[in-house]
Every structure is written in C-alpha cells, then in structure tokens.
N, C-alpha and C positions, 0 to 999 in steps of 0.2 A: 830907430836909428841906433845901431849897435855902438857907435862912438860915444853916445851919451853914457850908456851903461859901462862901457870899458873905462871911460874917464872917471866915473864915479867910483868904480872898484879900485882903480889905481890910486886915486886920491885918498880913499878910505884906508887902504892898506899902507900907503906911504904917510899916513897921518898928516895929510896936507889940508884937510878940511875939519872943521869943528862939527860936533853933533848937530848944532843948529843949522849950519850950512848944508849938511847932508840931508836933514829933514826938509829944508827948503828945496833942495835939488829933487828929492823924491816927489814933493808936492808939484813942482813944475813939470816933471815927467808925467805924472798922473793927470794933471790938468790938460797938458798938450794931447795926450792920448784920448782923453774924454772929449776934447774938442773935435778931434778927428772922427771918432765914432759917432758923435752927435750929428755930424754932417755926412754920414753914410759910409765912411771908410771902414774897412775891415783891418783890424790890427792883430797880427799873429806874432807872438813873441816866443821864440824857441831858445832854450838854454841847452846847448849841447854839452853833455857832461862826460868826462872820462876821469879815471882814477889817476892818482899821482904816478903809480907804476906804469900805467898805459902811456901817459904823457912822456915819461922818461924813455920808454921803449921807442916811441915815435921820434923823439928828438935824436936818439942814437942812430936810428935807421936813416933818418934824413942826413945826419952828419957823415954817415959811412959812404954816401954816394956823392962824388964830386959835383954831380949835376944838381943836387938838392941841398948840399951842405950850407949854402948861402942863406937858406931859409931859417936856420937856427942861429940866433945871435947870443952874445954874452948876456944881454938883457933877458932873453928867454930863460936861460939857466938861472939867473938871479931871481926871476919871478917863480920859477919852478921850486927853488929852495923855500919860497914862502907860500907854497901850495896851500897849506892849511889856513893861512891868513886869508888868501884869496877865496878859498872855499867858504870860510865864515862870512866874509864880506859879501859874497854872492848870495848866500842864504839870507842874509839881512836884506839885500837889495830885492831878491825875489819876494820876500815877505812884504816889503813896503810898497812894491810896485805891481804886484799881481792884483788886479781889480776885476770886478765883474765884467766890465766893458773891454778890458785888455788883460786877460789872464796869461800867465806864463805857462808854458808846457816844457817840462824837463825831458830831454831826450837822452837816453842812454846811448852814447855815441861810440862805444868800443867797437861794435860791429858796424861797418860802413853800410852794408845793405839794409840792416834793420833801421839805422838812423835815417837813411834816405826814404825808406818806406814810411816811417813815422812822420817825417817832415811833410811829405806829399799828402799823406792821409789827413794830418792835422790842418794843413792849408786848404785842401779841398773841402773838408767838412766845414771849416769856418766860412768859406765863400758860399757854399750851398746853404748853410744856416742863414746867412745874411740875405741871400736871394729869397728864401722862404719868408723871412721876417718882413721884407719890404715889398712883397708882391702879394696880390690876392689870387684867387683861383683862376681868374681870367688873364693873369700875367700883367696886371696893371701895377705900376710902381707907385710906392708911397714914400719916396725918399725925401727927407729933410724939408717937410712942409711945402714942397714945391707942387706945381700942377701935376696931375696924374700923367704918367708916361707909359705908353704901351711898349713893353720890352719886345725886341724882335724874336720871332720864333726861329729856333735853330733847326735847319733841315736835318733829317736823319741821314747819316752817311752809311751806305752799305759798301763794304770793301769789294764785294764781287761786282759792283757796278762801276768801279773806277777803271777808266781806260788806261792800261799799262803799256800800250803799244808805243814804241819810240817814234817821235816825230820831231822835225826841225822846222 
C-alpha cells in the first residue's frame, strides 16, 4: 500500500519520527508483506523515479494548463524544494524494505512508454513466477498448506475464430 511508504517518507523528511520509530515501521511493513507472501500473495513494489529537473518540468507543464493546474499544490512545490531529502529518505526506505519475498523494483519513469512497459513486464513476471512456484507439472496447486487444487485450464483463444459480426 503506497500510503504506508508515503507516510514513512514524509515523516522521516519532516523529522516527525525517531530512528527507533522508523526502524519499527520498517519492521512492521516487512512483517506484513512476509505474511502476505507466506499465504500465497504476490507483492510487487514499484518505485517510479524521476529527476528533480523532470519533476519541475512536469509541475510547470501542469500549472500552465487551466485544466490541470489544480493538480499542483503549494505543498507539491514545498516537497520539491526538499527533493534531495526525499531522495535520501526513499533510498533508506528501499534499502530497509526490499526483501527476498517483496523486493523493490526501481522504474526510470521519465519516459512514460518505457515506464508502463517496465511495470507490466515486472508484474507479469512476478505472477508467472508465483504460478510456477505453486503448481506442479500437472497444474496442481500447492498454495499455503491447503489441499491440492486443480487450476483451471485456460482455453487457447485464436483471434481468427472470434465472431465479429454485429448482432443485437
């Protein structure tokens, strides 16, 4: 949940939490994610990264259009002035919360198309890896110590066989 991470970053940069509280928060996050993955969930954590210059450029572009100007607030500009502090806090957070069961993937997000492709690729690979991990060659599930479950076979879809004729 991105709100956990956002809150931790804001509290760290704003010096609203002690090192002890921060360590506790990271432990809680890691324990929660471990609990999820121990019970069969796939956790995909993506950190979309842009430079300070790119962020400034995007803010100015949004502000220049009356239809999107509302999206940039005074707080956004205040946070932007502390970009380096947020970057340091993010690096610390990534280091402390990237685990074997729930690793972070940093996505260079300057180019929209690249970022979208990376996000989809990462998510698809994580789900495919989990499916391979929890099924045997016959498609029998071994999730969370429960009874074996036969996963449904997905029928092959051939586009040339789809009826595209309009009907009411």
